[in-house]
C-alpha positions as CSV (number, residue, x, y, z in Angstrom):
1,M,93.0,94.8,110.6
2,R,91.1,93.1,110.8
3,R,89.8,90.5,111.9
4,S,87.4,88.1,115.3
5,H,85.8,85.6,114.8
6,L,81.4,73.1,120.3
7,L,80.8,69.7,121.5
8,L,78.9,66.0,120.4
9,C,77.2,63.4,122.6
10,L,74.2,62.8,120.5
11,A,74.2,60.0,117.9
12,L,74.3,61.4,114.4
13,A,71.5,59.1,113.2
14,G,68.9,61.5,114.4
15,C,70.5,61.9,117.8
16,A,68.4,59.1,119.1
17,S,69.0,57.2,122.3
18,P,70.3,53.6,122.0
19,A,67.6,51.2,120.6
20,T,65.8,49.0,123.0
21,H,65.2,45.3,122.5
22,V,61.8,44.4,121.0
23,P,60.4,40.9,120.5
24,V,59.6,41.4,116.8
25,R,62.5,42.3,114.6
26,Q,61.5,45.0,112.2
27,A,63.4,46.0,109.0
28,P,65.0,49.4,109.3
29,P,63.7,52.1,106.9
30,P,65.7,52.5,103.7
31,P,68.5,55.0,103.7
32,P,67.9,58.4,102.1
33,A,69.2,58.8,98.6
34,A,72.6,60.6,98.5
35,P,73.3,63.3,96.0
36,S,76.0,63.1,93.4
37,G,75.9,59.3,93.4
38,L,77.0,59.0,97.1
39,Q,75.4,56.2,99.1
40,F,75.2,56.5,102.8
41,S,72.9,55.5,105.6
42,G,74.1,57.8,108.3
43,P,77.2,57.5,110.5
44,V,77.8,54.3,112.3
45,R,78.8,56.2,115.4
46,P,78.7,59.9,116.5
47,L,81.2,62.0,114.6
48,T,82.6,63.1,117.9
49,A,81.7,62.7,121.6
50,S,83.4,65.7,123.1
51,G,81.3,66.0,126.2
52,D,79.8,69.4,125.1
53,I,76.2,68.8,124.2
54,E,75.8,71.8,121.9
55,F,79.0,71.0,120.0
56,D,78.1,67.4,119.6
57,A,74.5,68.2,118.5
58,W,75.8,70.6,115.9
59,A,78.2,68.0,114.5
60,A,75.4,65.5,114.3
61,S,73.3,68.0,112.3
62,F,76.3,69.0,110.2
63,Y,76.9,65.4,109.0
64,G,74.0,65.4,106.6
65,R,74.8,68.8,105.2
66,A,78.4,67.9,104.6
67,V,77.5,64.6,102.8
68,A,75.0,66.5,100.7
69,A,77.8,68.9,99.7
70,G,79.9,66.0,98.5
71,I,82.0,65.2,101.6
72,S,82.5,61.4,102.0
73,P,81.2,59.8,105.2
74,A,84.5,58.1,105.7
75,L,86.4,61.5,105.5
76,L,84.0,63.0,108.0
77,Q,84.4,60.1,110.5
78,R,88.1,60.3,110.2
79,E,88.5,64.1,110.5
80,F,85.9,64.5,113.3
81,A,87.2,61.6,115.4
82,G,88.0,63.0,118.9
83,L,87.2,66.5,117.8
84,T,86.6,69.0,120.6
85,P,85.9,72.7,120.7
86,E,88.8,75.1,120.7
87,P,88.1,77.3,123.7
88,R,90.2,80.2,122.5
89,V,88.0,80.7,119.4
90,G,84.9,81.7,121.3
91,S,86.7,84.2,123.5
92,L,88.4,85.7,120.4
93,D,85.2,85.9,118.4
94,N,83.2,87.6,121.1
95,R,86.0,90.0,122.2
96,Q,85.0,93.7,121.9
97,P,87.6,96.0,123.2
98,E,86.5,98.8,125.6
99,F,88.5,101.4,123.5
100,S,88.7,101.5,119.7
101,K,92.1,102.0,118.1
102,P,92.2,105.3,116.3
103,L,92.7,105.0,112.5
104,S,95.8,107.3,112.7
105,A,97.4,105.0,115.3
106,Y,96.5,101.9,113.2
107,I,98.1,103.3,110.1
108,S,101.1,104.7,112.0
109,G,101.7,101.3,113.4
110,A,101.4,99.6,110.1
111,V,103.4,101.9,107.8
112,T,106.8,102.0,109.4
113,D,110.3,102.3,108.2
114,G,111.1,98.8,109.5
115,R,108.2,97.2,107.6
116,V,109.2,99.0,104.4
117,A,112.8,97.8,104.8
118,S,111.7,94.2,105.5
119,G,109.4,94.3,102.5
120,L,112.1,95.4,100.1
121,Q,114.4,92.7,101.5
122,K,111.8,90.0,101.2
123,A,110.8,91.1,97.6
124,A,114.4,90.4,96.5
125,Q,113.9,86.8,97.6
126,V,110.9,86.3,95.2
127,P,112.2,86.3,91.7
128,Q,108.8,85.5,90.3
129,L,107.4,88.9,91.4
130,P,107.9,90.7,88.0
131,A,106.1,87.8,86.2
132,I,103.3,87.8,88.7
133,E,102.8,91.6,88.2
134,Q,102.8,91.2,84.4
135,R,100.4,88.3,84.4
136,Y,97.8,89.8,86.8
137,G,98.3,93.5,86.4
138,V,98.6,94.2,90.1
139,P,101.7,96.2,91.1
140,R,104.3,94.2,93.1
141,E,104.2,97.0,95.7
142,I,100.5,96.4,96.4
143,L,101.2,92.7,96.8
144,L,104.1,93.5,99.2
145,G,101.7,95.7,101.2
146,I,99.2,92.9,101.5
147,W,101.9,90.4,102.4
148,G,103.3,92.6,105.1
149,M,99.9,93.4,106.6
150,E,98.6,89.8,106.5
151,S,101.5,87.9,107.9
152,G,104.5,90.1,108.4
153,F,105.9,88.7,105.1
154,G,105.1,85.1,106.0
155,A,106.4,85.2,109.6
156,I,103.0,85.1,111.4
157,Q,100.6,82.7,109.7
158,G,98.6,81.4,112.7
159,N,98.7,78.0,114.3
160,F,95.1,77.1,114.8
161,D,93.8,73.8,113.4
162,V,91.4,75.2,110.8
163,I,89.1,72.2,111.0
164,R,88.7,72.5,114.8
165,A,88.5,76.3,114.7
166,M,85.7,76.3,112.0
167,A,83.8,73.6,113.8
168,T,83.9,75.6,117.0
169,L,82.6,78.7,115.2
170,A,79.9,76.8,113.5
171,A,78.7,75.2,116.7
172,D,78.6,78.5,118.4
173,G,76.0,79.6,115.9
174,R,76.7,83.3,115.4
175,R,78.8,82.7,112.2
176,R,77.4,79.2,111.4
177,Q,76.9,79.6,107.6
178,F,80.3,81.2,107.1
179,A,82.1,78.6,109.3
180,E,80.3,75.6,107.7
181,D,81.2,76.9,104.3
182,Q,84.8,77.1,105.2
183,L,84.7,73.7,107.0
184,I,83.3,72.0,103.9
185,A,85.9,73.8,101.7
186,A,88.7,72.6,104.0
187,L,87.4,69.0,104.0
188,E,87.3,69.1,100.2
189,L,90.9,70.1,100.1
190,I,91.9,67.3,102.5
191,G,89.7,64.8,100.5
192,S,91.3,65.8,97.2
193,G,94.8,65.1,98.6
194,E,95.9,68.6,97.7
195,V,96.4,69.7,101.3
196,S,96.9,67.6,104.5
197,R,95.1,68.3,107.8
198,G,98.4,69.2,109.4
199,Q,99.0,71.8,106.7
200,L,95.6,73.5,107.3
201,R,96.9,75.9,110.0
202,G,95.8,79.5,110.3
203,S,94.1,82.1,112.4
204,W,91.2,81.4,114.8
205,A,88.9,82.7,112.0
206,G,90.3,80.4,109.4
207,A,92.7,82.7,107.5
208,M,95.6,80.6,106.3
209,G,99.1,81.0,104.9
210,Q,101.3,83.9,104.0
211,T,98.4,85.9,102.5
212,Q,95.7,84.6,104.9
213,F,93.2,83.0,102.6
214,I,90.1,81.4,104.1
215,P,89.5,77.8,102.7
216,A,86.8,78.7,100.3
217,T,88.9,81.5,98.8
218,F,91.8,79.1,98.5
219,V,89.7,76.6,96.6
220,R,88.5,79.3,94.2
221,T,91.4,81.7,93.7
222,A,94.7,80.2,94.9
223,V,97.2,79.6,92.1
224,D,100.6,78.1,91.5
225,G,103.1,81.0,91.3
226,D,106.4,79.2,91.3
227,G,105.7,76.6,88.6
228,D,105.8,73.5,90.7
229,R,102.2,72.6,89.9
230,H,101.1,72.8,93.5
231,R,99.3,75.6,95.3
232,D,101.1,76.2,98.6
233,I,100.3,79.6,100.2
234,W,102.1,78.4,103.4
235,G,105.5,77.5,102.1
236,S,105.8,79.3,98.8
237,S,105.9,83.1,98.8
238,A,105.4,83.1,95.0
239,D,102.3,81.0,95.3
240,A,100.9,83.3,98.1
241,L,101.6,86.5,96.2
242,A,100.3,85.2,92.9
243,S,97.1,84.0,94.7
244,A,96.7,87.4,96.2
245,A,97.1,89.0,92.8
246,N,94.5,86.6,91.3
247,L,92.1,87.5,94.1
248,L,92.4,91.2,93.4
249,R,92.0,90.7,89.7
250,Q,89.1,88.2,89.9
251,D,87.1,89.6,92.9
252,G,88.2,93.2,93.0
253,K,88.4,93.8,89.2
254,W,91.8,95.4,89.6
255,A,92.3,98.0,86.9
256,R,95.7,97.7,85.3
257,G,97.6,101.0,85.2
258,Q,95.3,102.9,87.5
259,D,96.3,104.3,90.9
260,W,94.8,103.1,94.2
261,A,94.4,106.6,95.7
262,R,96.0,110.0,95.9
263,E,96.3,112.5,98.7
264,V,94.5,115.8,97.9
265,T,93.8,119.2,99.3
266,V,90.6,121.3,99.3
267,P,90.0,125.0,99.5
268,A,88.9,126.9,102.6
269,G,85.2,126.6,103.2
270,F,84.9,123.3,101.4
271,D,81.7,121.4,101.9
272,F,82.8,118.2,103.6
273,S,79.3,116.6,103.5
274,V,80.3,115.2,100.1
275,T,82.9,112.9,101.7
276,E,82.2,109.2,101.4
277,G,79.5,110.2,98.9
278,P,79.3,110.6,95.2
279,K,82.1,109.4,92.9
280,K,83.5,111.9,90.4
281,T,86.3,112.0,87.9
282,P,89.4,113.9,89.0
283,S,88.4,116.7,86.6
284,E,85.0,117.0,88.2
285,W,86.7,117.1,91.6
286,E,89.1,119.8,90.4
287,A,86.1,121.9,89.4
288,L,85.2,121.9,93.1
289,G,88.7,123.0,94.2
290,V,90.1,119.5,94.9
291,R,93.8,119.3,93.9
292,R,96.5,116.6,94.2
293,A,98.6,117.4,97.3
294,D,101.9,116.9,95.4
295,G,100.8,119.4,92.7
296,Q,101.3,116.9,89.9
297,A,98.9,116.4,87.0
298,W,96.6,113.4,86.9
299,P,97.7,110.5,84.7
300,A,95.5,109.6,81.8
301,A,94.4,106.3,83.3
302,D,93.3,108.1,86.5
303,L,91.5,110.8,84.6
304,A,89.2,108.2,83.1
305,A,88.2,106.7,86.6
306,S,85.7,107.9,89.2
307,A,87.0,108.5,92.6
308,Q,85.5,109.1,96.1
309,L,86.7,111.8,98.5
310,V,87.4,110.7,102.1
311,A,88.5,112.4,105.2
312,P,89.4,109.4,107.4
313,T,90.4,111.5,110.5
314,G,88.2,114.5,109.8
315,A,88.8,117.8,108.0
316,G,92.1,118.4,109.8
317,G,93.8,115.2,108.7
318,P,95.0,113.8,105.3
319,L,92.4,113.7,102.6
320,F,92.3,111.2,99.7
321,L,90.6,110.5,96.4
322,L,90.0,106.8,96.4
323,F,90.1,105.1,93.0
324,P,88.5,101.8,92.1
325,N,91.7,99.9,93.0
326,H,91.3,101.0,96.6
327,F,88.0,99.2,96.7
328,A,89.6,96.2,95.0
329,I,91.9,96.0,98.1
330,R,88.9,96.1,100.3
331,K,87.6,92.9,98.6
332,Y,90.6,91.4,100.5
333,N,89.7,93.0,103.8
334,N,86.8,95.5,103.8
335,S,88.4,98.1,106.1
336,L,89.3,101.6,105.2
337,A,92.2,101.6,107.6
338,Y,93.5,98.3,106.2
339,A,93.2,99.4,102.5
340,L,94.9,102.7,103.3
341,S,97.7,101.0,105.1
342,V,98.3,98.6,102.1
343,G,98.3,101.5,99.7
344,L,100.5,103.7,101.7
345,L,103.0,100.9,102.2
346,A,102.9,100.3,98.5
347,D,103.7,104.0,97.9
348,R,106.7,103.7,100.3
349,F,107.9,100.5,98.5
350,A,107.7,102.5,95.2
351,G,109.8,105.3,96.6
352,R,107.0,107.9,96.6
353,P,107.2,110.7,99.2
354,G,105.2,110.6,102.4
355,L,101.9,112.4,103.1
356,S,101.9,116.2,102.9
357,R,99.6,116.5,105.9
358,P,100.5,114.4,109.0
359,W,98.0,112.2,110.8
360,P,96.5,113.9,113.8
361,Q,96.9,112.6,117.4
362,E,93.5,111.0,118.0
363,P,92.4,110.0,121.5
364,P,90.7,106.6,121.6
365,L,87.0,106.6,122.1
366,S,85.4,104.3,124.6
367,L,82.7,101.9,123.7
368,V,80.3,103.7,126.0
369,D,81.0,107.1,124.3
370,R,80.5,105.6,120.8
371,M,77.2,104.0,121.8
372,T,76.1,107.2,123.6
373,A,76.8,109.2,120.4
374,Q,74.7,106.8,118.4
375,R,71.8,107.0,120.8
376,A,72.0,110.8,120.9
377,L,71.8,111.0,117.1
378,A,68.8,108.7,117.1
379,S,67.1,110.8,119.7
380,L,67.7,113.9,117.6
381,G,66.0,112.3,114.6
382,Y,68.9,110.8,112.7
383,D,69.5,107.2,111.8
384,P,72.9,106.0,112.9
385,G,71.9,102.3,112.8
386,A,72.0,100.0,115.9
387,P,73.7,101.6,118.9
388,D,76.5,99.0,118.9
389,G,79.5,101.2,119.2
390,V,80.7,100.5,115.6
391,V,81.1,103.8,113.9
392,G,80.2,102.6,110.4
393,M,78.8,104.3,107.3
394,K,75.3,104.8,108.7
395,T,76.7,106.5,111.9
396,R,79.0,108.7,109.9
397,D,76.2,109.7,107.4
398,A,73.9,110.5,110.4
399,L,76.7,112.6,112.0
400,R,77.4,114.5,108.8
401,A,73.7,115.4,108.4
402,W,73.6,116.5,112.1
403,Q,76.8,118.5,111.7
404,K,75.6,120.2,108.5
405,A,72.2,121.1,110.1
406,R,74.1,122.9,112.9
407,G,76.6,124.8,110.7
408,L,79.5,122.6,111.7
409,T,82.2,121.1,109.4
410,A,80.2,118.1,108.1
411,D,83.1,115.6,107.8
412,G,81.3,112.8,109.7
413,Y,84.2,112.5,112.1
414,L,83.3,111.4,115.6
415,S,85.7,113.3,117.9
416,P,85.4,113.9,121.7
417,D,84.1,117.4,120.9
418,M,81.3,116.0,118.8
419,I,80.4,113.5,121.5
420,R,80.2,116.3,124.1
421,R,78.0,118.4,121.7
422,L,75.7,115.5,121.0
423,K,75.4,114.7,124.7
424,A,74.6,118.3,125.5
425,E,71.9,118.6,122.8
426,S,70.2,115.3,123.4
427,G,70.5,115.4,127.2
428,A,72.3,112.0,127.1
429,A,74.1,111.1,130.3
């Protein structure tokens, strides 16, 4: 759902070559003033000498930024000693599959009977769940959905050394600011004594523990959920779930008592160009013919909220009104497929019936076809964004505008048929 994501031979004191002997001994320049009361004159030796010039040069430049951020020189020297790039990180970060996984296949693989059964079994092993739900206002079923999606209920947490992985990403340059921010946060955790280097294990992109927090998020939002006065998202399921709830409340502004989404139906001839567009209250959507698929009335808490209509797999697939809590889930992972999977798992945990309209069978689209469609839209006067093969909001908006102008169902769904039509009209090969 989500997720992709270095080496030091230069001396850190300006990356200079060794000093040569001179007949007159000169006093060295005074050391720069350190912020926050820290005193340092630069490292006494390179942080690391991995043999990779780019990695080592980055580490040399990182030293000053880390010390300026409050990391002690001694801690840097200790944690960077012998550090080398993690070769798997670069290949994973740069990987772009030839074929995209259709959303329907993603969700069908995520929301399974086996995962639901495992989640209910694991929930019974966390007696703190009711108290966590009461304190943060996030339903336990949503937390179970996140737990299942992120780590298979704690079974798959990742085994990368987070310090090494983040250093590799930072030296690579493409995600430098992100990686350095996470690296400094991880070093802060080690320096405080709260977490050991050996405990900082996670994914190649730095996501850690049962609920896959990056280090900066851990520092800011992790909490103690089991009452032992320690934040342990690796070994304590209660800590991990309470931390996830705190993140949804703090960053996502989770609305207590409101739903995350509901499946809906629309009348024949409905104008799908409004999908992923304006947000309206359920009553306003009902005036346009949009109804709950289960035929039930809207709860009072939902009636007061604004919701967005989406057709994730086009007009022929399930349709949803997304409430603000859906977008709170996307503060965790900004992916429609991920947030739908979490919400639909939560519905299953709560015993709600399945969808009234099944997911369609979607053929995977090749990278070449997606890029060709984007170039075709651009050549026809629409703005799909960069032709990178990522069918994001700009591409879907451009496709909807093109579909509407041609009298087609303007759902913004890029199907093989739409690709053929775009190629034919634009003359794209």
